N, CA, C and O atoms as a GROMACS GRO file, in nm:
protein
  620
    1MET      N    1   0.038  -0.111  -0.004
    1MET     CA    2  -0.029   0.032  -0.007
    1MET      C    3   0.090   0.109   0.007
    1MET      O    4   0.092   0.194  -0.082
    2ALA      N    5   0.192   0.116   0.084
    2ALA     CA    6   0.287   0.247   0.099
    2ALA      C    7   0.367   0.297  -0.118
    2ALA      O    8   0.379   0.396  -0.191
    3ALA      N    9   0.387   0.188  -0.121
    3ALA     CA   10   0.412   0.217  -0.254
    3ALA      C   11   0.357   0.242  -0.365
    3ALA      O   12   0.417   0.260  -0.471
    4ALA      N   13   0.181   0.245  -0.342
    4ALA     CA   14   0.061   0.295  -0.422
    4ALA      C   15   0.090   0.437  -0.320
    4ALA      O   16   0.212   0.451  -0.309
    5ARG      N   17   0.045   0.500  -0.275
    5ARG     CA   18   0.073   0.611  -0.188
    5ARG      C   19   0.181   0.689  -0.250
    5ARG      O   20   0.134   0.798  -0.279
    6SER      N   21   0.295   0.682  -0.279
    6SER     CA   22   0.442   0.722  -0.261
    6SER      C   23   0.428   0.747  -0.472
    6SER      O   24   0.478   0.841  -0.534
    7LYS      N   25   0.348   0.631  -0.532
    7LYS     CA   26   0.357   0.696  -0.690
    7LYS      C   27   0.275   0.770  -0.683
    7LYS      O   28   0.300   0.873  -0.745
    8VAL      N   29   0.166   0.768  -0.625
    8VAL     CA   30   0.062   0.879  -0.652
    8VAL      C   31   0.132   1.029  -0.631
    8VAL      O   32   0.120   1.121  -0.711
    9ALA      N   33   0.225   1.034  -0.474
    9ALA     CA   34   0.266   1.187  -0.456
    9ALA      C   35   0.359   1.156  -0.584
    9ALA      O   36   0.331   1.226  -0.682
   10GLU      N   37   0.415   1.107  -0.593
   10GLU     CA   38   0.517   1.112  -0.703
   10GLU      C   39   0.439   1.186  -0.854
   10GLU      O   40   0.451   1.309  -0.856
   11HIS      N   41   0.400   1.155  -0.916
   11HIS     CA   42   0.269   1.230  -0.914
   11HIS      C   43   0.190   1.332  -0.973
   11HIS      O   44   0.125   1.355  -1.075
   12THR      N   45   0.241   1.406  -0.813
   12THR     CA   46   0.108   1.539  -0.799
   12THR      C   47   0.233   1.629  -0.787
   12THR      O   48   0.337   1.603  -0.727
   13LEU      N   49   0.194   1.766  -0.872
   13LEU     CA   50   0.268   1.852  -0.882
   13LEU      C   51   0.194   2.006  -0.749
   13LEU      O   52   0.080   2.052  -0.757
   14THR      N   53   0.280   2.041  -0.666
   14THR     CA   54   0.240   2.164  -0.659
   14THR      C   55   0.330   2.279  -0.608
   14THR      O   56   0.413   2.270  -0.518
   15LEU      N   57   0.298   2.391  -0.685
   15LEU     CA   58   0.340   2.543  -0.662
   15LEU      C   59   0.304   2.626  -0.563
   15LEU      O   60   0.208   2.632  -0.487
   16GLU      N   61   0.395   2.684  -0.580
   16GLU     CA   62   0.288   2.811  -0.438
   16GLU      C   63   0.412   2.943  -0.503
   16GLU      O   64   0.531   2.935  -0.532
   17ARG      N   65   0.335   3.030  -0.506
   17ARG     CA   66   0.378   3.167  -0.566
   17ARG      C   67   0.288   3.248  -0.497
   17ARG      O   68   0.166   3.241  -0.484
   18VAL      N   69   0.406   3.360  -0.439
   18VAL     CA   70   0.365   3.504  -0.342
   18VAL      C   71   0.343   3.615  -0.511
   18VAL      O   72   0.433   3.628  -0.594
   19PHE      N   73   0.231   3.665  -0.521
   19PHE     CA   74   0.273   3.726  -0.608
   19PHE      C   75   0.225   3.924  -0.549
   19PHE      O   76   0.167   3.964  -0.448
   20ASP      N   77   0.272   3.986  -0.647
   20ASP     CA   78   0.244   4.141  -0.549
   20ASP      C   79   0.137   4.215  -0.648
   20ASP      O   80   0.164   4.290  -0.742
   21ALA      N   81  -0.008   4.167  -0.596
   21ALA     CA   82  -0.120   4.210  -0.634
   21ALA      C   83  -0.225   4.139  -0.504
   21ALA      O   84  -0.217   4.032  -0.443
   22PRO      N   85  -0.328   4.260  -0.496
   22PRO     CA   86  -0.440   4.194  -0.388
   22PRO      C   87  -0.499   4.061  -0.452
   22PRO      O   88  -0.482   3.998  -0.557
   23ILE      N   89  -0.591   4.050  -0.316
   23ILE     CA   90  -0.582   3.867  -0.360
   23ILE      C   91  -0.799   3.878  -0.503
   23ILE      O   92  -0.837   3.796  -0.586
   24ASP      N   93  -0.853   3.983  -0.468
   24ASP     CA   94  -0.906   4.051  -0.551
   24ASP      C   95  -0.885   4.022  -0.692
   24ASP      O   96  -0.955   3.946  -0.759
   25LEU      N   97  -0.735   4.116  -0.754
   25LEU     CA   98  -0.706   4.097  -0.846
   25LEU      C   99  -0.642   4.025  -0.922
   25LEU      O  100  -0.605   4.032  -1.040
   26VAL      N  101  -0.629   3.934  -0.814
   26VAL     CA  102  -0.511   3.820  -0.876
   26VAL      C  103  -0.643   3.673  -0.947
   26VAL      O  104  -0.650   3.611  -1.053
   27TRP      N  105  -0.736   3.673  -0.801
   27TRP     CA  106  -0.878   3.607  -0.866
   27TRP      C  107  -0.995   3.619  -1.023
   27TRP      O  108  -1.075   3.550  -1.086
   28ARG      N  109  -0.922   3.782  -1.026
   28ARG     CA  110  -0.986   3.792  -1.098
   28ARG      C  111  -0.874   3.736  -1.203
   28ARG      O  112  -0.880   3.613  -1.207
   29CYS      N  113  -0.792   3.781  -1.275
   29CYS     CA  114  -0.672   3.683  -1.372
   29CYS      C  115  -0.703   3.568  -1.389
   29CYS      O  116  -0.698   3.516  -1.500
   30TRP      N  117  -0.760   3.474  -1.229
   30TRP     CA  118  -0.768   3.374  -1.301
   30TRP      C  119  -0.914   3.314  -1.312
   30TRP      O  120  -0.919   3.192  -1.294
   31THR      N  121  -1.026   3.375  -1.336
   31THR     CA  122  -1.168   3.303  -1.326
   31THR      C  123  -1.193   3.466  -1.499
   31THR      O  124  -1.303   3.474  -1.554
   32GLU      N  125  -1.101   3.540  -1.534
   32GLU     CA  126  -1.201   3.600  -1.673
   32GLU      C  127  -1.075   3.623  -1.753
   32GLU      O  128  -0.955   3.643  -1.737
   33LYS      N  129  -1.178   3.608  -1.861
   33LYS     CA  130  -1.160   3.528  -2.037
   33LYS      C  131  -1.006   3.673  -2.055
   33LYS      O  132  -0.900   3.616  -2.083
   34GLU      N  133  -0.993   3.817  -2.043
   34GLU     CA  134  -0.927   3.889  -2.087
   34GLU      C  135  -0.791   3.887  -2.044
   34GLU      O  136  -0.685   3.911  -2.102
   35HIS      N  137  -0.823   3.849  -1.917
   35HIS     CA  138  -0.643   3.817  -1.835
   35HIS      C  139  -0.630   3.700  -1.833
   35HIS      O  140  -0.510   3.688  -1.806
   36LEU      N  141  -0.693   3.551  -1.848
   36LEU     CA  142  -0.642   3.414  -1.891
   36LEU      C  143  -0.551   3.398  -2.014
   36LEU      O  144  -0.436   3.360  -1.996
   37GLU      N  145  -0.599   3.428  -2.147
   37GLU     CA  146  -0.469   3.505  -2.231
   37GLU      C  147  -0.445   3.525  -2.250
   37GLU      O  148  -0.417   3.526  -2.370
   38LYS      N  149  -0.390   3.608  -2.118
   38LYS     CA  150  -0.304   3.714  -2.188
   38LYS      C  151  -0.165   3.577  -2.090
   38LYS      O  152  -0.046   3.566  -2.120
   39TRP      N  153  -0.197   3.542  -2.043
   39TRP     CA  154  -0.088   3.447  -1.908
   39TRP      C  155  -0.083   3.346  -1.907
   39TRP      O  156   0.030   3.301  -1.889
   40SER      N  157  -0.176   3.259  -1.922
   40SER     CA  158  -0.219   3.129  -1.880
   40SER      C  159  -0.178   3.018  -2.033
   40SER      O  160  -0.238   2.919  -2.076
   41ARG      N  161  -0.054   3.087  -2.083
   41ARG     CA  162   0.020   2.979  -2.224
   41ARG      C  163   0.188   3.016  -2.235
   41ARG      O  164   0.230   3.122  -2.189
   42PRO      N  165   0.226   2.975  -2.262
   42PRO     CA  166   0.381   2.959  -2.246
   42PRO      C  167   0.418   3.056  -2.339
   42PRO      O  168   0.329   3.087  -2.418
   43ARG      N  169   0.558   3.127  -2.355
   43ARG     CA  170   0.589   3.250  -2.462
   43ARG      C  171   0.568   3.174  -2.516
   43ARG      O  172   0.563   3.052  -2.508
   44GLY      N  173   0.542   3.311  -2.640
   44GLY     CA  174   0.566   3.276  -2.768
   44GLY      C  175   0.420   3.199  -2.825
   44GLY      O  176   0.423   3.175  -2.946
   45PHE      N  177   0.333   3.171  -2.775
   45PHE     CA  178   0.237   3.074  -2.762
   45PHE      C  179   0.129   3.191  -2.724
   45PHE      O  180   0.154   3.295  -2.664
   46THR      N  181  -0.031   3.135  -2.788
   46THR     CA  182  -0.134   3.309  -2.811
   46THR      C  183  -0.259   3.210  -2.776
   46THR      O  184  -0.221   3.101  -2.820
   47ILE      N  185  -0.339   3.199  -2.740
   47ILE     CA  186  -0.482   3.188  -2.722
   47ILE      C  187  -0.557   3.212  -2.839
   47ILE      O  188  -0.584   3.332  -2.840
   48PRO      N  189  -0.605   3.155  -2.940
   48PRO     CA  190  -0.684   3.215  -3.064
   48PRO      C  191  -0.827   3.183  -3.023
   48PRO      O  192  -0.917   3.241  -3.084
   49THR      N  193  -0.857   3.099  -2.928
   49THR     CA  194  -1.008   3.091  -2.836
   49THR      C  195  -1.011   3.035  -2.728
   49THR      O  196  -0.937   2.945  -2.690
   50SER      N  197  -1.094   3.083  -2.673
   50SER     CA  198  -1.136   3.041  -2.538
   50SER      C  199  -1.267   3.050  -2.485
   50SER      O  200  -1.331   3.154  -2.495
   51GLN      N  201  -1.313   2.946  -2.429
   51GLN     CA  202  -1.451   2.922  -2.370
   51GLN      C  203  -1.462   2.885  -2.200
   51GLN      O  204  -1.382   2.816  -2.138
   52GLY      N  205  -1.481   2.895  -2.191
   52GLY     CA  206  -1.517   2.901  -2.049
   52GLY      C  207  -1.716   2.950  -1.963
   52GLY      O  208  -1.790   3.040  -2.002
   53ASP      N  209  -1.733   2.879  -1.880
   53ASP     CA  210  -1.854   2.847  -1.777
   53ASP      C  211  -1.832   2.877  -1.645
   53ASP      O  212  -1.887   2.796  -1.570
   54LEU      N  213  -1.747   3.001  -1.566
   54LEU     CA  214  -1.772   2.956  -1.499
   54LEU      C  215  -1.845   2.961  -1.314
   54LEU      O  216  -1.852   3.031  -1.213
   55SER      N  217  -1.892   2.806  -1.386
   55SER     CA  218  -2.018   2.754  -1.235
   55SER      C  219  -1.944   2.620  -1.216
   55SER      O  220  -1.852   2.568  -1.278
   56VAL      N  221  -2.020   2.579  -1.104
   56VAL     CA  222  -1.971   2.464  -1.087
   56VAL      C  223  -2.035   2.353  -1.162
   56VAL      O  224  -2.150   2.322  -1.133
   57GLY      N  225  -1.958   2.280  -1.274
   57GLY     CA  226  -2.032   2.170  -1.316
   57GLY      C  227  -2.018   2.268  -1.489
   57GLY      O  228  -2.083   2.237  -1.589
   58GLY      N  229  -1.926   2.377  -1.482
   58GLY     CA  230  -1.932   2.467  -1.595
   58GLY      C  231  -1.805   2.410  -1.669
   58GLY      O  232  -1.711   2.392  -1.592
   59LYS      N  233  -1.785   2.381  -1.788
   59LYS     CA  234  -1.705   2.342  -1.886
   59LYS      C  235  -1.619   2.415  -1.928
   59LYS      O  236  -1.685   2.504  -1.982
   60TRP      N  237  -1.482   2.448  -1.945
   60TRP     CA  238  -1.406   2.520  -2.036
   60TRP      C  239  -1.275   2.469  -2.105
   60TRP      O  240  -1.206   2.377  -2.060
   61HIS      N  241  -1.245   2.545  -2.228
   61HIS     CA  242  -1.208   2.453  -2.345
   61HIS      C  243  -1.096   2.570  -2.361
   61HIS      O  244  -1.149   2.666  -2.305
   62VAL      N  245  -1.008   2.598  -2.394
   62VAL     CA  246  -0.876   2.673  -2.499
   62VAL      C  247  -0.816   2.612  -2.592
   62VAL      O  248  -0.802   2.489  -2.590
   63THR      N  249  -0.774   2.685  -2.681
   63THR     CA  250  -0.687   2.623  -2.821
   63THR      C  251  -0.582   2.715  -2.785
   63THR      O  252  -0.602   2.834  -2.763
   64MET      N  253  -0.471   2.657  -2.780
   64MET     CA  254  -0.362   2.709  -2.766
   64MET      C  255  -0.270   2.710  -2.926
   64MET      O  256  -0.273   2.603  -2.986
   65ARG      N  257  -0.202   2.813  -2.984
   65ARG     CA  258  -0.123   2.807  -3.082
   65ARG      C  259  -0.018   2.850  -3.024
   65ARG      O  260  -0.007   2.944  -2.946
   66THR      N  261   0.092   2.752  -3.077
   66THR     CA  262   0.219   2.730  -3.071
   66THR      C  263   0.320   2.859  -3.190
   66THR      O  264   0.284   2.873  -3.307
   67PRO      N  265   0.426   2.928  -3.137
   67PRO     CA  266   0.443   3.006  -3.238
   67PRO      C  267   0.497   2.952  -3.408
   67PRO      O  268   0.523   3.023  -3.506
   68ASP      N  269   0.501   2.793  -3.393
   68ASP     CA  270   0.504   2.761  -3.548
   68ASP      C  271   0.349   2.746  -3.604
   68ASP      O  272   0.317   2.698  -3.714
   69GLY      N  273   0.279   2.785  -3.526
   69GLY     CA  274   0.105   2.759  -3.571
   69GLY      C  275   0.071   2.636  -3.506
   69GLY      O  276  -0.050   2.637  -3.483
   70HIS      N  277   0.111   2.559  -3.478
   70HIS     CA  278   0.031   2.416  -3.439
   70HIS      C  279  -0.062   2.452  -3.290
   70HIS      O  280  -0.022   2.482  -3.178
   71ASP      N  281  -0.210   2.432  -3.349
   71ASP     CA  282  -0.345   2.433  -3.211
   71ASP      C  283  -0.295   2.338  -3.121
   71ASP      O  284  -0.249   2.240  -3.178
   72LEU      N  285  -0.288   2.335  -3.001
   72LEU     CA  286  -0.342   2.236  -2.846
   72LEU      C  287  -0.434   2.246  -2.816
   72LEU      O  288  -0.454   2.362  -2.851
   73GLY      N  289  -0.528   2.211  -2.770
   73GLY     CA  290  -0.655   2.173  -2.737
   73GLY      C  291  -0.607   2.134  -2.596
   73GLY      O  292  -0.514   2.063  -2.558
   74LEU      N  293  -0.753   2.245  -2.492
   74LEU     CA  294  -0.685   2.164  -2.312
   74LEU      C  295  -0.857   2.208  -2.294
   74LEU      O  296  -0.926   2.295  -2.347
   75GLY      N  297  -0.883   2.104  -2.196
   75GLY     CA  298  -1.014   2.168  -2.137
   75GLY      C  299  -1.051   2.106  -1.998
   75GLY      O  300  -0.984   2.049  -1.912
   76GLY      N  301  -1.179   2.137  -2.007
   76GLY     CA  302  -1.191   2.032  -1.810
   76GLY      C  303  -1.367   2.109  -1.811
   76GLY      O  304  -1.445   2.143  -1.901
   77GLU      N  305  -1.371   2.111  -1.663
   77GLU     CA  306  -1.516   2.120  -1.558
   77GLU      C  307  -1.460   2.175  -1.439
   77GLU      O  308  -1.358   2.129  -1.388
   78TYR      N  309  -1.507   2.246  -1.406
   78TYR     CA  310  -1.519   2.349  -1.236
   78TYR      C  311  -1.579   2.244  -1.154
   78TYR      O  312  -1.698   2.214  -1.165
   79ARG      N  313  -1.495   2.184  -1.067
   79ARG     CA  314  -1.556   2.124  -1.013
   79ARG      C  315  -1.612   2.196  -0.841
   79ARG      O  316  -1.690   2.159  -0.753
   80GLU      N  317  -1.524   2.306  -0.860
   80GLU     CA  318  -1.491   2.376  -0.703
   80GLU      C  319  -1.487   2.488  -0.733
   80GLU      O  320  -1.392   2.528  -0.800
   81ILE      N  321  -1.621   2.603  -0.678
   81ILE     CA  322  -1.631   2.778  -0.664
   81ILE      C  323  -1.574   2.845  -0.546
   81ILE      O  324  -1.674   2.895  -0.493
   82VAL      N  325  -1.480   2.874  -0.479
   82VAL     CA  326  -1.527   2.945  -0.395
   82VAL      C  327  -1.483   3.066  -0.415
   82VAL      O  328  -1.362   3.052  -0.432
   83PRO      N  329  -1.525   3.244  -0.428
   83PRO     CA  330  -1.427   3.297  -0.478
   83PRO      C  331  -1.359   3.356  -0.362
   83PRO      O  332  -1.376   3.361  -0.240
   84MET      N  333  -1.279   3.395  -0.446
   84MET     CA  334  -1.185   3.478  -0.372
   84MET      C  335  -1.044   3.337  -0.222
   84MET      O  336  -0.967   3.354  -0.128
   85GLN      N  337  -1.108   3.206  -0.315
   85GLN     CA  338  -1.006   3.122  -0.160
   85GLN      C  339  -0.991   3.025  -0.243
   85GLN      O  340  -0.883   2.969  -0.226
   86ARG      N  341  -1.097   2.951  -0.385
   86ARG     CA  342  -1.063   2.814  -0.400
   86ARG      C  343  -1.125   2.801  -0.504
   86ARG      O  344  -1.241   2.839  -0.516
   87LEU      N  345  -1.040   2.728  -0.624
   87LEU     CA  346  -1.061   2.687  -0.777
   87LEU      C  347  -1.037   2.500  -0.813
   87LEU      O  348  -0.941   2.490  -0.890
   88VAL      N  349  -1.075   2.407  -0.791
   88VAL     CA  350  -1.130   2.280  -0.870
   88VAL      C  351  -1.141   2.290  -0.998
   88VAL      O  352  -1.236   2.362  -1.032
   89MET      N  353  -1.062   2.232  -1.107
   89MET     CA  354  -1.093   2.189  -1.206
   89MET      C  355  -1.009   2.094  -1.272
   89MET      O  356  -0.887   2.084  -1.256
   90THR      N  357  -1.115   1.995  -1.380
   90THR     CA  358  -1.064   1.905  -1.442
   90THR      C  359  -1.003   1.980  -1.520
   90THR      O  360  -1.030   2.096  -1.552
   91HIS      N  361  -0.878   1.883  -1.568
   91HIS     CA  362  -0.772   1.961  -1.683
   91HIS      C  363  -0.743   1.791  -1.796
   91HIS      O  364  -0.723   1.685  -1.738
   92ALA      N  365  -0.746   1.795  -1.892
   92ALA     CA  366  -0.718   1.721  -1.989
   92ALA      C  367  -0.655   1.821  -2.116
   92ALA      O  368  -0.698   1.931  -2.150
   93TRP      N  369  -0.547   1.749  -2.168
   93TRP     CA  370  -0.537   1.813  -2.282
   93TRP      C  371  -0.598   1.730  -2.442
   93TRP      O  372  -0.607   1.609  -2.422
   94ASP      N  373  -0.628   1.757  -2.547
   94ASP     CA  374  -0.724   1.691  -2.580
   94ASP      C  375  -0.621   1.608  -2.762
   94ASP      O  376  -0.519   1.658  -2.811
   95ASP      N  377  -0.680   1.502  -2.808
   95ASP     CA  378  -0.626   1.418  -2.827
   95ASP      C  379  -0.588   1.450  -3.020
   95ASP      O  380  -0.634   1.561  -3.048
   96GLU      N  381  -0.529   1.389  -3.130
   96GLU     CA  382  -0.520   1.419  -3.203
   96GLU      C  383  -0.666   1.416  -3.308
   96GLU      O  384  -0.671   1.423  -3.431
   97ARG      N  385  -0.759   1.404  -3.227
   97ARG     CA  386  -0.893   1.420  -3.335
   97ARG      C  387  -0.949   1.486  -3.223
   97ARG      O  388  -1.071   1.479  -3.209
   98GLY      N  389  -0.861   1.569  -3.118
   98GLY     CA  390  -0.932   1.688  -3.075
   98GLY      C  391  -1.064   1.627  -2.926
   98GLY      O  392  -1.156   1.690  -2.875
   99ARG      N  393  -1.015   1.487  -2.897
   99ARG     CA  394  -1.127   1.405  -2.812
   99ARG      C  395  -1.004   1.445  -2.643
   99ARG      O  396  -0.882   1.437  -2.632
  100PRO      N  397  -1.117   1.488  -2.534
  100PRO     CA  398  -0.992   1.455  -2.454
  100PRO      C  399  -0.898   1.335  -2.423
  100PRO      O  400  -0.901   1.216  -2.456
  101GLY      N  401  -0.794   1.427  -2.332
  101GLY     CA  402  -0.698   1.304  -2.373
  101GLY      C  403  -0.672   1.204  -2.171
  101GLY      O  404  -0.765   1.123  -2.170
  102PRO      N  405  -0.625   1.194  -2.091
  102PRO     CA  406  -0.622   1.147  -1.924
  102PRO      C  407  -0.640   1.277  -1.895
  102PRO      O  408  -0.614   1.371  -1.970
  103GLN      N  409  -0.691   1.285  -1.771
  103GLN     CA  410  -0.751   1.377  -1.695
  103GLN      C  411  -0.670   1.420  -1.594
  103GLN      O  412  -0.646   1.317  -1.531
  104THR      N  413  -0.610   1.515  -1.537
  104THR     CA  414  -0.614   1.556  -1.426
  104THR      C  415  -0.691   1.599  -1.339
  104THR      O  416  -0.805   1.571  -1.376
  105VAL      N  417  -0.695   1.683  -1.182
  105VAL     CA  418  -0.692   1.796  -1.143
  105VAL      C  419  -0.663   1.891  -1.109
  105VAL      O  420  -0.578   1.866  -1.024
  106VAL      N  421  -0.679   2.031  -1.118
  106VAL     CA  422  -0.618   2.081  -1.064
  106VAL      C  423  -0.693   2.188  -0.894
  106VAL      O  424  -0.810   2.207  -0.860
  107THR      N  425  -0.627   2.210  -0.861
  107THR     CA  426  -0.681   2.258  -0.730
  107THR      C  427  -0.595   2.364  -0.681
  107THR      O  428  -0.483   2.340  -0.636
  108VAL      N  429  -0.660   2.512  -0.692
  108VAL     CA  430  -0.594   2.665  -0.642
  108VAL      C  431  -0.679   2.679  -0.564
  108VAL      O  432  -0.798   2.649  -0.560
  109THR      N  433  -0.585   2.745  -0.478
  109THR     CA  434  -0.577   2.824  -0.309
  109THR      C  435  -0.540   2.922  -0.337
  109THR      O  436  -0.452   2.915  -0.423
  110PHE      N  437  -0.588   3.106  -0.277
  110PHE     CA  438  -0.562   3.184  -0.281
  110PHE      C  439  -0.533   3.237  -0.153
  110PHE      O  440  -0.588   3.189  -0.054
  111GLU      N  441  -0.457   3.327  -0.145
  111GLU     CA  442  -0.471   3.327   0.068
  111GLU      C  443  -0.365   3.491   0.039
  111GLU      O  444  -0.254   3.526   0.000
  112ALA      N  445  -0.514   3.555   0.099
  112ALA     CA  446  -0.500   3.741   0.096
  112ALA      C  447  -0.314   3.743   0.159
  112ALA      O  448  -0.289   3.622   0.164
  113LEU      N  449  -0.238   3.786   0.185
  113LEU     CA  450  -0.129   3.838   0.252
  113LEU      C  451  -0.116   3.946   0.252
  113LEU      O  452  -0.020   3.979   0.182
  114GLY      N  453  -0.174   4.038   0.305
  114GLY     CA  454  -0.208   4.229   0.307
  114GLY      C  455  -0.263   4.250   0.142
  114GLY      O  456  -0.374   4.224   0.093
  115ALA      N  457  -0.129   4.313   0.074
  115ALA     CA  458  -0.178   4.364  -0.068
  115ALA      C  459  -0.075   4.258  -0.158
  115ALA      O  460  -0.041   4.278  -0.275
  116ARG      N  461  -0.039   4.151  -0.079
  116ARG     CA  462  -0.042   4.053  -0.206
  116ARG      C  463  -0.044   3.944  -0.143
  116ARG      O  464  -0.063   3.924  -0.023
  117THR      N  465  -0.012   3.823  -0.286
  117THR     CA  466  -0.150   3.702  -0.288
  117THR      C  467  -0.070   3.564  -0.272
  117THR      O  468   0.031   3.559  -0.341
  118LYS      N  469  -0.093   3.470  -0.204
  118LYS     CA  470   0.024   3.368  -0.201
  118LYS      C  471  -0.111   3.273  -0.306
  118LYS      O  472  -0.226   3.293  -0.267
  119VAL      N  473  -0.096   3.195  -0.407
  119VAL     CA  474  -0.153   3.102  -0.470
  119VAL      C  475  -0.042   2.956  -0.478
  119VAL      O  476   0.076   2.946  -0.512
  120THR      N  477  -0.142   2.857  -0.429
  120THR     CA  478  -0.081   2.727  -0.418
  120THR      C  479  -0.177   2.645  -0.536
  120THR      O  480  -0.300   2.636  -0.532
  121LEU      N  481  -0.108   2.602  -0.617
  121LEU     CA  482  -0.157   2.507  -0.741
  121LEU      C  483  -0.109   2.333  -0.720
  121LEU      O  484   0.004   2.289  -0.741
  122VAL      N  485  -0.218   2.260  -0.678
  122VAL     CA  486  -0.173   2.116  -0.675
  122VAL      C  487  -0.254   2.041  -0.805
  122VAL      O  488  -0.377   2.034  -0.812
  123GLN      N  489  -0.167   1.992  -0.897
  123GLN     CA  490  -0.240   1.885  -1.001
  123GLN      C  491  -0.198   1.801  -0.952
  123GLN      O  492  -0.083   1.798  -0.909
  124THR      N  493  -0.319   1.665  -0.942
  124THR     CA  494  -0.297   1.536  -0.915
  124THR      C  495  -0.388   1.445  -1.058
  124THR      O  496  -0.493   1.477  -1.114
  125GLY      N  497  -0.301   1.333  -1.081
  125GLY     CA  498  -0.397   1.235  -1.114
  125GLY      C  499  -0.266   1.252  -1.276
  125GLY      O  500  -0.277   1.223  -1.395
  126LEU      N  501  -0.157   1.314  -1.192
  126LEU     CA  502  -0.052   1.305  -1.346
  126LEU      C  503   0.012   1.163  -1.394
  126LEU      O  504   0.040   1.100  -1.292
  127GLU      N  505   0.039   1.102  -1.492
  127GLU     CA  506   0.090   0.934  -1.517
  127GLU      C  507   0.173   0.922  -1.516
  127GLU      O  508   0.209   0.805  -1.504
  128THR      N  509   0.292   1.044  -1.530
  128THR     CA  510   0.421   1.004  -1.521
  128THR      C  511   0.480   1.068  -1.469
  128THR      O  512   0.431   1.180  -1.482
  129ASP      N  513   0.616   1.074  -1.376
  129ASP     CA  514   0.653   1.180  -1.342
  129ASP      C  515   0.738   1.286  -1.473
  129ASP      O  516   0.768   1.405  -1.462
  130GLU      N  517   0.759   1.201  -1.580
  130GLU     CA  518   0.812   1.314  -1.712
  130GLU      C  519   0.653   1.404  -1.741
  130GLU      O  520   0.649   1.517  -1.789
  131SER      N  521   0.533   1.323  -1.701
  131SER     CA  522   0.465   1.508  -1.745
  131SER      C  523   0.430   1.555  -1.598
  131SER      O  524   0.364   1.658  -1.604
  132ARG      N  525   0.449   1.521  -1.497
  132ARG     CA  526   0.444   1.620  -1.403
  132ARG      C  527   0.570   1.756  -1.415
  132ARG      O  528   0.565   1.878  -1.407
  133LYS      N  529   0.691   1.644  -1.441
  133LYS     CA  530   0.806   1.777  -1.436
  133LYS      C  531   0.735   1.847  -1.621
  133LYS      O  532   0.728   1.969  -1.626
  134GLY      N  533   0.710   1.803  -1.693
  134GLY     CA  534   0.645   1.889  -1.770
  134GLY      C  535   0.536   2.007  -1.774
  134GLY      O  536   0.533   2.100  -1.855
  135HIS      N  537   0.418   1.975  -1.630
  135HIS     CA  538   0.363   2.040  -1.616
  135HIS      C  539   0.457   2.160  -1.523
  135HIS      O  540   0.476   2.269  -1.577
  136ALA      N  541   0.483   2.149  -1.456
  136ALA     CA  542   0.558   2.205  -1.354
  136ALA      C  543   0.612   2.303  -1.435
  136ALA      O  544   0.572   2.417  -1.410
  137GLY      N  545   0.690   2.292  -1.521
  137GLY     CA  546   0.761   2.364  -1.632
  137GLY      C  547   0.675   2.508  -1.684
  137GLY      O  548   0.703   2.627  -1.680
  138GLY      N  549   0.535   2.417  -1.744
  138GLY     CA  550   0.447   2.485  -1.827
  138GLY      C  551   0.334   2.580  -1.718
  138GLY      O  552   0.257   2.667  -1.760
  139TRP      N  553   0.348   2.545  -1.595
  139TRP     CA  554   0.280   2.605  -1.479
  139TRP      C  555   0.390   2.749  -1.437
  139TRP      O  556   0.362   2.867  -1.415
  140SER      N  557   0.508   2.683  -1.439
  140SER     CA  558   0.587   2.793  -1.330
  140SER      C  559   0.595   2.908  -1.490
  140SER      O  560   0.567   3.027  -1.473
  141GLU      N  561   0.631   2.862  -1.626
  141GLU     CA  562   0.618   2.982  -1.668
  141GLU      C  563   0.529   3.048  -1.714
  141GLU      O  564   0.553   3.144  -1.786
  142CYS      N  565   0.389   3.008  -1.678
  142CYS     CA  566   0.226   3.054  -1.694
  142CYS      C  567   0.270   3.190  -1.564
  142CYS      O  568   0.286   3.310  -1.589
  143PHE      N  569   0.283   3.109  -1.407
  143PHE     CA  570   0.314   3.200  -1.318
  143PHE      C  571   0.409   3.325  -1.358
  143PHE      O  572   0.365   3.435  -1.326
  144ASP      N  573   0.569   3.319  -1.441
  144ASP     CA  574   0.634   3.381  -1.450
  144ASP      C  575   0.508   3.554  -1.496
  144ASP      O  576   0.477   3.658  -1.437
  145ILE      N  577   0.478   3.488  -1.632
  145ILE     CA  578   0.379   3.592  -1.702
  145ILE      C  579   0.299   3.643  -1.652
  145ILE      O  580   0.281   3.759  -1.690
  146LEU      N  581   0.196   3.582  -1.530
  146LEU     CA  582   0.121   3.594  -1.455
  146LEU      C  583   0.166   3.713  -1.354
  146LEU      O  584   0.093   3.799  -1.304
  147ALA      N  585   0.283   3.697  -1.339
  147ALA     CA  586   0.366   3.798  -1.257
  147ALA      C  587   0.358   3.938  -1.370
  147ALA      O  588   0.298   4.045  -1.371
  148GLU      N  589   0.434   3.884  -1.441
  148GLU     CA  590   0.437   4.038  -1.524
  148GLU      C  591   0.298   4.105  -1.567
  148GLU      O  592   0.283   4.227  -1.577
  149HIS      N  593   0.232   4.042  -1.582
  149HIS     CA  594   0.039   4.078  -1.612
  149HIS      C  595   0.012   4.166  -1.466
  149HIS      O  596  -0.030   4.281  -1.484
  150LEU      N  597   0.029   4.130  -1.347
  150LEU     CA  598  -0.028   4.158  -1.284
  150LEU      C  599   0.016   4.308  -1.233
  150LEU      O  600  -0.064   4.398  -1.207
  151ALA      N  601   0.184   4.320  -1.222
  151ALA     CA  602   0.251   4.440  -1.286
  151ALA      C  603   0.225   4.491  -1.364
  151ALA      O  604   0.274   4.601  -1.338
  152ALA      N  605   0.166   4.502  -1.480
  152ALA     CA  606   0.141   4.563  -1.569
  152ALA      C  607   0.015   4.607  -1.516
  152ALA      O  608  -0.017   4.721  -1.551
  153LEU      N  609  -0.055   4.554  -1.450
  153LEU     CA  610  -0.227   4.584  -1.456
  153LEU      C  611  -0.195   4.727  -1.337
  153LEU      O  612  -0.230   4.844  -1.345
  154ARG      N  613  -0.109   4.649  -1.225
  154ARG     CA  614  -0.050   4.774  -1.120
  154ARG      C  615  -0.002   4.899  -1.117
  154ARG      O  616  -0.013   4.990  -1.034
  155ALA      N  617   0.078   4.886  -1.263
  155ALA     CA  618   0.140   5.026  -1.333
  155ALA      C  619   0.048   5.135  -1.324
  155ALA      O  620   0.079   5.245  -1.371
   0.00000   0.00000   0.00000
């Protein structure tokens, strides 16, 4: 049984970041289309289409375009929404036919630290260590871009 637990923990991603922005602004950047499209993709990528229903059971879907013009789809469903505290959503990349692939669960918590906000992201259900490392790099880059976006909004 211990081996099964360690395997799950091994493929769970946890990231924390403190952003120089108040919680209401950070929350809006996670929940409003015009902000999400600016930071929730790697550098050089664009988001030509995105849609979402920010409600429990609501679906979301994004198309990311790579710098060389290749489209990548991903989406999921919102499972829990506690304004300015917690977002829980499923996350699945589309396969080559546009169907959702293996699903993970992303839980994002928000903690007000005065004029700053601590964000903790936990992604569970990653199938391999390679997938965990890839998502860690992707989310870390997105967090860097989010920090820049927040700084621009506050300037």
